C-alpha positions, 0 to 999 in steps of 0.5 A, spaced: 513 779 833 514 787 834 518 791 838 512 793 842 510 786 843 517 784 846 517 790 851 510 788 853 512 781 855 518 783 858 514 788 862 509 783 864 515 779 867 517 785 871 510 785 874 511 777 875 517 778 879 515 784 883 517 790 880 510 793 879 512 801 879 516 806 875 520 807 881 522 800 882 523 799 875 528 805 874 531 803 881 533 796 878 540 794 878 544 790 873 544 784 878 537 784 879 535 784 872 540 778 871 536 775 877 530 775 873 528 768 870 530 766 863 533 773 862 537 774 855 541 780 852 535 782 848 531 783 855 536 787 858 536 792 852 528 792 853 529 793 860 534 799 859 530 802 854 524 802 859 528 805 864 530 811 860 523 812 857 520 812 864 525 817 866 523 821 860 516 820 861 515 817 855 513 810 857 506 810 852 511 812 846 516 807 847 511 801 848 507 804 842 513 804 838 512 811 836 516 817 838 516 824 837 519 827 830 524 831 834 527 825 837 527 822 830 531 827 827 535 830 833 541 827 829 539 830 822 542 837 824 548 835 827 553 839 823 556 833 819 555 832 812 551 825 809 
């Protein structure tokens, strides 16, 4: 199962648990995340990434698995050698 499918399943679990808006998801505490039934470490990572995407207004990009080229290459010009 691809990353975006897992994210959509976690998002549905958040909806089922009563977190239905961007604000509610962004404001979730770790205790609230851990209280979700059947939550695992992978789910916590997905929720964290979802929160970051919401804050950056990039939810669709996150769910589709596509990012802008500037995000993918932002570390390439760091100044170090490869």
